[in-house]
Wavefront OBJ file of the C-alpha trace (Angstrom):
o trace
v 89.724 6.689 -2.868
v 87.383 4.594 -0.725
v 87.137 5.444 2.982
v 85.460 2.829 5.149
v 83.609 4.896 7.761
v 81.434 2.904 10.185
v 78.312 4.796 11.255
v 79.619 5.010 14.822
v 83.024 6.427 13.923
v 84.335 9.649 15.409
v 86.686 10.081 12.486
v 84.624 10.781 9.376
v 85.126 14.552 9.446
v 88.901 14.388 9.870
v 89.459 11.765 7.181
v 87.179 13.460 4.652
v 88.999 16.751 5.292
v 92.342 14.968 4.853
v 91.194 13.504 1.550
v 90.426 17.005 0.355
v 93.848 18.186 1.506
v 95.639 15.469 -0.497
v 93.407 16.059 -3.527
v 91.562 12.734 -3.457
v 87.931 12.262 -4.446
v 86.165 10.189 -1.810
v 83.853 7.200 -1.968
v 82.345 6.466 1.451
v 81.738 2.858 2.478
v 79.713 2.337 5.639
v 77.550 -0.191 7.455
v 74.599 2.216 7.362
v 73.512 5.494 5.871
v 76.084 8.185 6.665
v 74.892 11.765 7.132
v 76.862 12.713 4.014
v 75.463 9.850 1.891
v 72.679 11.841 0.210
v 75.083 14.521 -0.979
v 77.541 11.900 -2.276
v 75.045 10.069 -4.477
v 76.646 7.070 -6.193
v 79.867 7.644 -4.254
v 78.267 6.211 -1.097
v 78.125 2.456 -0.548
v 76.510 0.460 2.257
v 78.219 -2.818 3.127
v 78.134 -5.349 5.961
v 81.372 -4.659 7.829
v 80.716 -7.670 10.059
v 81.366 -9.749 6.931
v 84.723 -8.469 5.622
v 84.664 -10.800 2.631
v 81.272 -9.569 1.443
v 82.218 -5.946 2.097
v 85.441 -6.340 0.134
v 83.542 -7.897 -2.772
v 81.130 -4.942 -2.782
v 84.064 -2.485 -2.876
v 85.709 -4.388 -5.745
v 82.418 -4.327 -7.621
v 82.111 -0.587 -6.994
v 85.618 -0.074 -8.394
v 84.471 -1.388 -11.769
v 82.428 1.780 -12.302
v 84.311 4.166 -10.005
v 88.041 3.363 -10.261
v 89.796 3.524 -6.881
v 93.433 4.338 -6.121
v 93.284 3.492 -2.388
v 91.036 1.772 0.156
v 91.411 2.845 3.788
v 89.637 1.479 6.864
v 89.641 4.218 9.483
v 88.389 2.161 12.468
v 88.655 -1.434 13.637
v 85.379 -2.450 12.001
v 86.635 -1.664 8.510
v 90.292 -2.642 8.439
v 89.785 -6.247 7.310
v 87.470 -5.300 4.457
v 89.888 -2.547 3.398
v 92.857 -4.930 3.329
v 90.986 -7.549 1.314
v 89.575 -5.072 -1.191
v 92.877 -3.256 -1.685
v 94.710 -6.555 -2.205
v 92.265 -7.630 -4.900
v 92.477 -4.266 -6.619
v 96.280 -4.268 -6.616
v 96.466 -1.251 -4.317
v 98.751 -0.614 -1.361
v 97.465 -2.717 1.512
v 98.152 -4.500 4.741
v 98.322 -8.283 4.449
v 94.688 -9.373 4.990
v 95.590 -12.351 7.190
v 97.779 -10.149 9.391
v 95.107 -7.465 9.693
v 92.621 -10.177 10.715
v 94.963 -11.243 13.527
v 94.848 -7.733 15.003
v 91.069 -8.107 15.299
v 91.359 -11.308 17.350
v 93.160 -10.977 20.687
v 93.570 -14.749 21.013
v 95.179 -15.045 17.581
v 97.369 -12.044 18.346
v 98.643 -13.505 21.609
v 99.477 -16.775 19.872
v 101.303 -15.020 17.038
v 103.372 -12.949 19.458
v 104.146 -16.004 21.577
v 105.316 -17.909 18.502
v 107.785 -15.143 17.694
v 108.973 -14.640 21.262
v 107.693 -11.067 21.541
v 107.618 -9.986 25.222
v 104.011 -10.020 26.461
v 102.001 -11.162 29.490
v 101.553 -14.875 30.141
v 98.113 -15.847 28.878
v 95.568 -18.573 28.241
v 92.682 -18.695 25.809
v 89.384 -19.854 27.309
v 86.944 -21.104 24.697
v 83.169 -21.123 25.143
v 82.214 -23.753 27.715
v 85.683 -23.973 29.244
v 86.401 -23.254 32.913
v 87.879 -19.765 33.430
v 88.776 -20.554 37.056
v 91.248 -23.187 35.934
v 93.020 -20.708 33.677
v 93.192 -18.103 36.451
v 94.559 -20.696 38.877
v 97.281 -21.732 36.436
v 98.327 -18.148 35.682
v 97.894 -16.924 39.240
v 95.862 -13.807 40.054
v 95.643 -10.946 39.456
v 94.721 -11.465 35.823
v 92.855 -9.527 33.150
v 89.931 -11.105 31.288
v 89.229 -9.820 27.759
v 86.794 -10.669 24.990
v 88.803 -11.721 21.966
v 87.129 -9.431 19.460
v 86.266 -6.099 21.094
v 88.278 -2.881 21.373
v 88.460 0.418 23.322
v 88.718 -1.455 26.663
v 85.162 -2.747 26.257
v 84.656 -5.872 28.346
v 88.160 -5.797 29.844
v 88.043 -6.605 33.589
v 90.663 -7.406 36.203
v 90.181 -10.467 38.423
v 91.973 -10.656 41.759
v 91.012 -14.180 42.865
v 90.281 -17.590 41.405
v 86.842 -17.563 43.010
v 85.904 -14.353 41.208
v 86.772 -15.639 37.748
v 83.487 -17.316 36.835
v 81.315 -14.256 37.499
v 83.672 -11.954 35.606
v 83.884 -14.366 32.669
v 80.096 -14.515 32.511
v 79.906 -10.716 32.455
v 82.563 -10.430 29.749
v 80.778 -13.029 27.618
v 77.519 -11.116 28.004
v 79.231 -7.908 26.844
v 80.677 -9.735 23.826
v 77.296 -11.276 23.000
v 75.628 -7.843 23.158
v 78.178 -6.727 20.551
v 77.237 -9.634 18.285
v 80.056 -11.984 19.321
v 78.156 -14.897 20.825
v 80.385 -17.757 21.912
v 83.610 -15.860 21.342
v 86.756 -16.948 23.158
v 88.106 -15.075 26.166
v 91.739 -14.174 26.707
v 92.961 -14.443 30.292
v 96.346 -12.829 30.826
v 98.487 -12.071 33.837
v 98.102 -8.480 35.015
v 101.248 -6.425 34.465
v 102.333 -3.711 36.883
v 103.756 -0.521 35.469
v 102.778 2.538 33.446
v 101.490 2.245 29.918
v 102.394 4.125 26.740
v 100.766 4.247 23.324
v 102.865 4.162 20.171
v 101.554 5.692 16.958
v 103.358 4.578 13.838
v 103.223 3.997 10.112
v 104.562 0.866 8.455
v 106.221 1.273 5.087
v 107.368 -1.984 3.446
v 107.873 -3.515 6.882
v 109.749 -0.578 8.400
v 108.059 1.120 11.346
v 108.164 4.899 11.342
v 107.358 6.255 14.810
v 105.011 9.236 14.662
v 104.322 9.754 18.381
v 104.711 8.095 21.754
v 102.051 9.014 24.301
v 102.309 8.754 28.060
v 99.181 7.646 29.926
v 99.671 9.325 33.303
v 96.527 7.854 34.879
v 97.271 4.357 36.235
v 95.503 1.548 34.376
v 95.208 -0.890 37.259
v 91.550 -1.947 36.955
v 89.089 -3.280 37.727
v 88.212 -1.624 34.398
v 90.683 -0.012 32.025
v 89.212 3.280 30.886
v 91.771 5.370 29.055
v 91.734 9.082 29.808
v 94.814 11.287 29.331
v 97.344 10.952 26.502
v 100.326 13.339 26.476
v 103.216 13.559 24.022
v 106.214 13.659 23.947
v 106.850 10.935 26.483
v 108.566 11.774 29.743
v 110.033 8.297 30.154
v 113.797 7.847 29.617
v 114.694 7.829 25.890
v 116.174 4.342 26.127
v 112.960 2.958 27.609
v 110.859 4.668 24.935
v 113.133 3.250 22.249
v 112.763 -0.222 23.760
v 108.965 0.135 23.763
v 109.001 1.107 20.079
v 111.226 -1.896 19.400
v 108.654 -4.204 20.966
v 105.959 -2.699 18.737
v 108.102 -3.238 15.639
v 108.728 -6.849 16.680
v 105.006 -7.374 17.271
v 104.092 -5.998 13.849
v 106.637 -8.294 12.225
v 105.385 -11.307 14.190
v 101.818 -10.647 13.099
v 102.834 -9.992 9.503
v 101.924 -6.319 9.287
v 104.052 -4.435 6.761
v 101.969 -1.500 5.450
v 99.791 1.184 6.942
v 99.088 2.752 10.327
v 99.526 1.005 13.660
v 98.365 2.004 17.116
v 99.914 -0.022 19.925
v 99.772 -0.224 23.722
v 102.872 -1.191 25.709
v 103.315 -1.758 29.455
v 106.595 -0.592 30.936
v 107.236 -3.270 33.540
v 110.207 -3.696 35.849
v 111.373 -6.475 33.515
v 111.086 -4.260 30.430
v 108.395 -3.302 27.905
v 105.640 -5.831 27.305
v 103.247 -5.840 24.350
v 99.615 -5.304 25.285
v 97.931 -4.893 21.895
v 98.577 -3.626 18.394
v 95.883 -2.451 15.981
v 96.137 -2.018 12.206
v 94.707 1.496 12.334
v 95.551 4.876 13.770
v 94.601 6.294 17.148
v 90.854 6.442 17.757
v 88.346 9.074 18.744
v 89.407 12.659 18.093
v 92.820 12.090 19.678
v 94.700 12.579 16.412
v 93.793 16.268 16.404
v 96.697 17.002 18.757
v 99.230 15.705 16.213
v 100.747 17.743 13.393
v 103.731 16.873 11.212
v 105.980 18.732 8.805
v 104.240 21.947 7.749
v 101.059 21.272 9.693
v 100.178 17.952 8.054
v 97.558 15.933 9.939
v 97.910 12.273 10.865
v 95.045 11.452 8.502
v 96.815 13.189 5.612
v 99.921 11.072 6.237
v 97.864 7.881 6.254
v 96.058 8.747 3.016
v 99.247 9.872 1.274
v 100.864 6.561 2.219
v 97.858 4.588 0.961
v 98.095 6.460 -2.338
v 101.764 5.495 -2.658
v 103.046 9.018 -2.250
v 106.333 9.782 -0.461
v 105.953 11.061 3.076
v 109.599 11.347 4.102
v 109.441 15.108 4.479
v 106.243 15.009 6.494
v 107.178 12.620 9.283
v 108.375 13.991 12.585
v 106.367 16.455 14.590
v 107.148 20.062 13.777
v 105.651 21.357 17.002
v 108.004 22.544 19.718
v 105.153 22.344 22.219
v 103.842 19.363 24.112
v 100.273 18.318 23.358
v 97.658 16.203 25.052
v 94.100 14.948 24.904
v 91.712 13.687 27.536
v 89.002 11.239 26.587
v 86.251 12.272 28.973
v 85.108 9.235 30.942
v 81.462 8.363 31.519
v 81.163 8.118 35.314
v 77.886 6.151 35.355
v 75.306 4.703 32.990
v 72.043 6.533 32.449
v 70.816 9.531 30.472
v 73.020 12.581 29.941
v 71.101 15.595 31.220
v 73.658 18.402 31.481
v 77.327 19.290 31.152
v 78.134 22.414 33.140
v 81.373 24.337 33.511
v 82.175 24.246 29.809
v 83.302 27.861 29.584
v 85.352 27.519 32.767
v 87.077 24.457 31.316
v 87.837 26.247 28.058
v 89.330 29.163 30.003
v 91.988 27.019 31.703
v 95.454 28.136 30.490
v 96.791 25.728 27.915
v 93.388 24.511 26.770
v 92.930 24.385 22.985
v 89.467 22.910 22.745
v 86.622 20.945 24.269
v 84.147 18.764 22.437
v 81.175 16.981 24.002
v 80.376 14.171 21.600
v 77.138 12.840 23.109
v 74.020 15.055 22.799
v 72.006 15.888 25.904
v 69.107 13.530 26.464
v 70.932 10.546 25.010
v 71.783 7.377 26.935
v 75.369 6.900 28.110
v 76.958 3.606 29.111
v 79.979 3.349 31.386
v 82.764 0.822 30.981
v 83.140 -2.096 30.791
v 79.843 -2.344 28.876
v 80.202 1.001 27.060
v 82.244 1.833 23.972
v 81.912 5.626 23.716
v 83.437 8.661 25.417
v 81.558 11.660 26.726
v 83.866 13.936 24.761
v 87.409 15.210 24.406
v 89.635 17.916 25.899
v 92.654 19.217 23.954
v 95.628 21.099 25.398
v 99.149 22.207 24.514
v 102.054 23.884 26.270
v 105.787 24.114 26.654
v 106.123 20.794 28.476
v 104.079 17.626 29.129
v 103.583 18.362 32.837
v 101.874 21.674 32.029
v 99.638 19.952 29.453
v 98.639 17.203 31.871
v 97.769 19.739 34.557
v 95.686 21.793 32.105
v 93.677 18.740 31.138
v 93.074 17.788 34.773
v 91.989 21.308 35.710
v 89.626 21.523 32.754
v 88.109 18.156 33.627
v 87.593 19.238 37.229
v 85.728 22.325 36.016
v 83.106 20.223 34.248
v 79.887 19.242 36.047
v 78.356 16.222 34.342
v 74.764 15.340 35.250
v 73.630 11.808 34.405
v 70.174 10.594 35.345
v 70.350 6.979 36.450
v 68.194 4.463 34.611
v 65.157 3.203 36.574
v 66.073 0.445 38.971
v 69.703 1.487 39.337
l 1 2 3 4 5 6 7 8 9 10 11 12 13 14 15 16 17 18 19 20 21 22 23 24 25 26 27 28 29 30 31 32 33 34 35 36 37 38 39 40 41 42 43 44 45 46 47 48 49 50 51 52 53 54 55 56 57 58 59 60 61 62 63 64 65 66 67 68 69 70 71 72 73 74 75 76 77 78 79 80 81 82 83 84 85 86 87 88 89 90 91 92 93 94 95 96 97 98 99 100 101 102 103 104 105 106 107 108 109 110 111 112 113 114 115 116 117 118 119 120 121 122 123 124 125 126 127 128 129 130 131 132 133 134 135 136 137 138 139 140 141 142 143 144 145 146 147 148 149 150 151 152 153 154 155 156 157 158 159 160 161 162 163 164 165 166 167 168 169 170 171 172 173 174 175 176 177 178 179 180 181 182 183 184 185 186 187 188 189 190 191 192 193 194 195 196 197 198 199 200 201 202 203 204 205 206 207 208 209 210 211 212 213 214 215 216 217 218 219 220 221 222 223 224 225 226 227 228 229 230 231 232 233 234 235 236 237 238 239 240 241 242 243 244 245 246 247 248 249 250 251 252 253 254 255 256 257 258 259 260 261 262 263 264 265 266 267 268 269 270 271 272 273 274 275 276 277 278 279 280 281 282 283 284 285 286 287 288 289 290 291 292 293 294 295 296 297 298 299 300 301 302 303 304 305 306 307 308 309 310 311 312 313 314 315 316 317 318 319 320 321 322 323 324 325 326 327 328 329 330 331 332 333 334 335 336 337 338 339 340 341 342 343 344 345 346 347 348 349 350 351 352 353 354 355 356 357 358 359 360 361 362 363 364 365 366 367 368 369 370 371 372 373 374 375 376 377 378 379 380 381 382 383 384 385 386 387 388 389 390 391 392 393 394 395 396 397 398 399 400 401 402 403 404 405 406 407 408
């Protein structure tokens, strides 16, 4: 089995452990030298993930000497290469063209519009075009997004036509810093209402819902940093079912039929509206709060599906307790000097774990320019309200010290 693990991924440890649990020998494909590469010898491959076609060709070439029974991209950067390679090798795969659409917000919006999937009104602003005109036509407030980034990077709310040009310039600069010079922007009408995340697995076009997460912190802007996820959802069952239905319709409109999906849905007064859908599972370390069947991890389900194994008995959470995760926000850019209150946070009732993922002395970058979290809090309890409160109390116990960069 080939796992495409970008050097910046949070998820290498969990996916490698899952491969061991399902009895699969792993080949690691990455855009740079992974820490485990030396120990893996000829089962480690470097490939340019910014060029999915070249990366797929390298994986197919590798398979001539190391036969593969699955190719899995664990993060956004690797999903296109995984789909292309798996298709060429005759393995279970997402349709490459559909997976590519999930990596391009402009293409995604157009595909959903063509199929009539409920979503915000939008316009695509190409390089050199006037963003103010698009904002005026849609009517503020709107949200401006780079077409090819993820994790809320470069996503900014605009409340007036006059503010559009400056925000568009900032978003383009963020995209350029990520290697996407001249990329299109998506301008879409801001939607009021809470947001949920839907975690699912597509099997021959049928969406199996694995979890629905509430996001109790309002995502109103000007930036859209995600923090707390709690499952099961506290929204009315009919509304949750409608949100899942929108995700299924979006996957069908895009052409996704196999593999994991992670989707964001706004629950507006007019009904659920599709925000985004990704051809991968939930990011960061968030999946650690999910267990299925007899303790099966989300990663194990994904790998078993990629291998063509039945997962009917594994789907459906076996836990009677609510669970939640908090992606610790970075309050300001600078250098991380200290994180105090760790033991106090861990002692909060309901807390299951705390992980600081950025070493002391390293630079940290806040949204909308940043693409990393300070760390993760994990909690569980008898109901979602208890879990949410535990996460908030643990976060309040932390004292994060960031030294501002000179000139700030």
